[in-house]
N, C-alpha and C positions, 0 to 999 in steps of 0.2 A: 604466252602469250596460246604463240602456236597448239601448243597441247592444248589447249582448254577449247579451241577451233577445232582442233579432229575428234577432241573426246563431244560434241555435241554432235558434233554432223554422224560420226559410227555409233553415238548411245543413242540413249531413249530417254535420260535423266541426267541433267548434272547440275549438280547443286555446288555453292558455293561457303562457304562458311569463311567466320572468325568474329571479331570481338568487334563489338559498338565502333570504335572510331577507325577498323579498319574499310577498307573504298572498296565494301563488296559489291554495296549497289553501280559504281559507277562501272570497276570490274566486269560484271557482267552486262551491263548497259552497253558496252563496246565491245564485245563480244557479239551479241547481241547486231551490232550495227556494221559490224564489217562481217557478218555471216549472212544478212536477211537476204543476201541475192540467191542465196541458195534452195531459197523456201517460195515456191510458186505462191502460196498461198500470204506469204512474207512472217510479219513478227507481233505478234500482240502483248503487250507490256500491262502487268497486274500490279499496281501499285498495293499492299495491304498494311495500311498505317494503326491498324486495332483489330482485335479481336477479332478471325471470320470465319464463318462458318458457308456452304454450299452458297447461300443464294446471295452473299457476299463476294463472293470467287464468280459465281456465271456475272452478278453484275457488276463485274471490272471488267470483265470482257467482249468492251467497245465492240457493234455491230455484229454478232454474235447471239441469232434466232433464241429467245428460250429468255431471256435478259427481262424482268420488271414483268413477271408471268408470272401464276403458281406455282410449288415446287414440280407440276409435271414439264415447268420452263425450264429444269435442271437436264432434264431427259433429253428434249426435243435440241439444248444444246447441246450436248452430247454427242446425237446424232448429228449434228449440222456439223461437228467437229470429227465426226468421223471419217469425213469425206475428203479432207483438207491435209493441206502439207504445209505443215504452219509449224513457230517455234514460241512457244507460249513461255514468256518473261514472268516470272513470280518474284517479286521485290516486297522482301519483308515476310517471307515464309513462317518463319516461326509464329504468326498472327493466326496461321491456319488450324482450326479445329479438328479432330477426330474423324467428321460427317465429311469435310473440304476434303481431306487425305484420301479418304473413303471414295469419293467421287472422284479423284487424279488417277487410284486406281483402277478403278471401271474407264475413266478417260483413255490411260492406257493403252488398255484390254482391247477398247473397240473405235481403236482411229490409232492407227500402226503408220501415222503419217504427222503425227503430234507429236514432237519434242515437249521437252521442259526442259529450261532454262533458270535455274532459282536460286535467292540468296539470300541467306538469312544468317542468325547465330548460330541457330539447330540447321542439323541432318530432317531430310521431309522422312527419311523410314522407308521410300518405296523400292519395292524389288528390284529395277531396273537402276538403280540410282547409285551414279560414282561422285566424291566427293570429293571438294577440291577448299583443305582449307591453309587463308592465308595466313 
């Protein structure tokens, strides 16, 4: 566990992967619980239980401006997040489509204080990603 906590603190993206019956979700939620005080703006959890694009991803970000707005809302959300120090936890990341992954790439480029902790059957394939396989 301490190795994973260190990976989240030092890196930008950590994805926990494993098979269906492995406790990926429980592990990332426990990591987020233990590390939440390290982030001034806290932790945002997005549960992805069906195929999701940018709109579904942004709509899952409770409290982030841009939710339920036209497509420009995704730009507004990225701009708002650019000034935050937070951990974005994505549960079910294998549900993200290529457009949502592109938005995450953009987010990482414009939001240096945002880190991503993801759980899924597959990795996100983001440039700065570290993968922990169960």
